[in-house]
C-alpha positions in Angstrom: 39.2 126.9 64.0 37.2 125.3 67.0 34.2 124.4 64.8 36.2 122.7 62.0 38.0 120.6 64.6 34.9 118.7 65.3 35.0 117.4 61.7 38.2 115.5 61.2 37.6 114.9 57.5 37.6 118.7 56.9 40.7 119.0 58.9 42.3 116.8 56.5 41.3 118.5 53.5 41.9 122.0 54.8 45.3 121.0 56.1 46.5 119.4 52.9 45.4 122.3 50.9 46.9 125.0 53.1 50.2 123.2 53.3 50.5 122.6 49.5 49.7 126.1 48.7 52.4 127.2 51.4 54.9 125.0 49.4 53.8 126.6 46.1 54.1 130.1 47.5 57.7 129.2 48.5 58.4 128.0 44.9 56.9 131.1 43.3 58.9 133.4 45.5 62.1 131.4 44.8 62.0 132.0 41.2 62.0 135.9 41.1 64.9 135.9 43.6 67.0 133.4 41.7 66.8 130.8 44.4 69.4 130.1 47.1 73.1 130.7 46.6 75.1 127.5 47.0 77.1 129.1 49.9 73.8 129.4 51.8 72.5 126.0 51.3 74.3 124.4 54.3 73.0 127.1 56.7 69.4 126.8 55.1 69.5 123.1 55.4 70.3 123.4 59.1 67.1 125.9 59.5 64.9 123.6 57.5 65.9 120.4 59.5 65.4 122.3 62.8 61.9 123.5 61.6 60.8 120.1 60.5 62.1 118.6 63.6 60.1 121.0 65.7 57.0 120.3 63.8 57.5 116.6 64.4 57.8 117.3 68.1 54.6 119.5 68.2 52.7 116.8 66.4 54.0 114.1 68.8 53.1 116.3 71.9 49.7 117.1 70.6 49.0 113.6 69.6 49.9 112.5 73.2 47.4 115.3 74.5 44.7 113.7 72.4 45.3 110.1 73.5 45.4 111.2 77.0 41.9 112.8 76.8 40.6 110.0 74.8 41.9 107.5 77.6 40.2 109.6 80.3 36.9 109.5 78.4 37.2 105.7 78.3 37.9 105.6 82.2 35.1 107.6 83.1 32.7 105.6 81.0 33.9 102.5 83.0 33.5 104.3 86.3 30.1 105.4 85.4 29.0 101.8 84.6 30.5 100.8 88.0 28.8 103.5 90.1 25.4 102.7 88.5 25.7 99.0 88.8 26.9 99.4 92.5 24.1 101.6 93.4 21.5 99.4 91.6 22.6 96.8 94.4 22.7 99.3 97.2 19.1 100.5 96.8 18.0 97.2 98.3 19.1 98.7 101.6 16.1 101.3 101.2 12.5 100.4 102.0 10.9 98.3 99.3 8.7 101.0 97.7 11.8 103.4 97.4 14.0 100.6 96.3 11.7 99.7 93.4 11.4 103.3 92.4 15.2 103.8 92.4 15.8 100.8 90.4 13.4 101.8 87.7 15.0 105.2 87.6 18.6 103.8 87.3 17.4 101.6 84.4 16.1 104.6 82.5 19.3 106.7 83.5 21.6 104.0 82.1 19.7 104.0 78.8 19.9 107.7 78.7 23.7 107.8 79.4 24.2 105.1 76.6 22.4 107.6 74.3 24.9 110.4 75.4 27.8 108.3 74.3 26.3 107.0 70.9 24.6 110.0 69.4 26.2 112.0 66.6 23.4 114.5 66.3 24.5 117.6 68.3 21.0 118.9 68.0 19.8 116.1 70.1 22.2 116.8 73.1 20.1 119.6 74.8 17.3 117.1 75.1 19.6 114.4 76.4 21.1 116.9 78.9 17.7 118.0 80.0 16.4 114.5 80.5 19.7 113.6 82.3 19.3 116.5 84.7 15.7 115.6 85.4 16.4 111.9 86.1 19.4 112.9 88.4 17.0 115.1 90.4 14.6 112.2 90.7 17.2 109.8 91.6 18.6 112.0 94.4 15.1 112.8 95.7 14.3 109.0 95.8 17.3 108.1 97.8 17.4 111.2 100.0 13.6 110.9 100.9 14.0 107.3 101.9 17.0 107.9 104.1 15.3 110.7 105.8 12.3 108.7 106.4 14.3 105.9 108.0 17.7 107.4 108.9 20.4 104.8 109.5 24.0 104.0 108.6 22.8 101.4 106.1 20.5 103.8 104.3 23.3 106.2 104.1 25.3 103.7 101.9 22.6 104.0 99.5 22.7 107.8 99.5 26.6 107.7 99.2 26.2 105.5 96.2 23.7 107.8 94.4 26.2 110.7 95.1 28.8 108.6 93.3 26.4 108.1 90.2 25.8 111.7 90.0 29.6 112.6 90.3 30.5 110.3 87.6 28.3 112.0 85.2 29.9 115.2 86.0 33.4 113.8 85.6 32.4 112.4 82.2 31.0 115.6 81.0 34.2 117.6 82.1 36.3 114.9 80.3 34.2 115.4 77.1 34.7 119.2 77.3 38.5 118.8 77.8 39.9 119.2 74.3 43.2 120.2 72.8 43.5 124.0 73.5 43.1 126.2 70.2 46.4 127.8 70.8 48.1 124.5 70.3 46.4 123.9 67.1 47.4 127.4 65.9 51.1 126.8 66.9 51.1 123.5 65.1 49.7 125.0 62.0 52.0 128.0 62.0 55.0 125.6 62.2 53.7 123.4 59.7 53.0 126.4 57.3 56.4 127.8 57.6 58.0 124.3 57.3 56.2 123.9 54.0 57.1 127.3 52.7 60.9 126.6 53.5 60.6 123.2 51.7 59.4 124.9 48.6 61.5 127.9 48.6 64.6 125.8 49.2 63.9 123.2 46.4 66.1 123.3 43.3 63.5 121.4 41.1 59.9 121.2 41.5 58.5 117.6 41.2 54.6 117.5 41.4 54.4 114.1 42.8 57.0 114.7 45.7 55.5 117.9 46.5 52.4 116.3 47.8 53.9 113.9 50.1 54.9 115.9 53.0 51.6 117.9 52.9 49.7 114.5 52.6 51.6 113.2 55.8 51.0 116.1 57.8 47.5 116.3 57.0 47.1 112.7 58.0 48.6 113.4 61.3 46.4 116.4 61.7 43.4 114.3 61.0 44.3 111.6 63.3 44.8 114.0 66.3 41.4 115.8 65.3 39.7 112.4 65.0 41.0 111.2 68.6 40.2 114.5 70.2 36.7 114.9 68.6 34.3 112.9 71.0 31.5 112.9 68.5 32.8 113.8 65.0 35.6 111.2 64.8 35.8 107.7 63.6 37.8 106.6 66.8 35.1 107.2 69.5 34.5 106.0 73.1 31.9 103.0 72.9 29.8 102.7 76.0 30.5 99.1 76.2 30.5 98.8 79.9 27.1 100.6 80.1 25.6 98.4 77.5 26.8 95.4 79.4 25.2 96.8 82.5 21.9 97.5 80.8 21.8 93.9 79.6 22.4 92.7 83.1 19.2 94.3 84.4 16.3 92.0 84.8 13.9 92.1 82.1 16.6 93.1 79.4 
């Protein structure tokens, strides 16, 4: 379940087929049982309506979870760019040699963070993570060594700003790991399957065209939720526009 959710298009296909089959199974089971008696249809309609309402509520709740996480990823991208840009100015408070080294590292670090946001190749992530960790260590060493050599309240501002840069990356990574829980997906699928089964079982006459409308709509909703919740596999993705603008503002770019 977890792996397929990284590929929204497969979520759409799998959901549509699964729900369509659920409705067909309901139709197949209705025939040998002779369908519903007319005196039961009113009660059955209440159950079907309540089930479909519950499905709508769960889809809305899950969609809200996905958009909240998407907004969080956008916010942290902006905070990363602000932290790096502020620290790029603060390193002027360090000795000239240390400031030049820190600025060069920050330029490389910004380019690496842009790669983190833009890459779709999951095989490239370990290399990006390794390079990021190495650069963060160099950035901290550059700021800390200069502050230790000439300790002062002014140099501490540069160290504090570097700490903000490193923290911002950690917050971003945590936000990208924060996905919709698998239990929520299982619940949503369970209610959707039961709903489609009840629709098929309670139908008086089967229309092939009408039978695909509800599975198609629900599959589209699942696709959209999965797309927003997938940081790398979806069409709707966080673009590092603030980091790109920051990179262009560096001298020489």
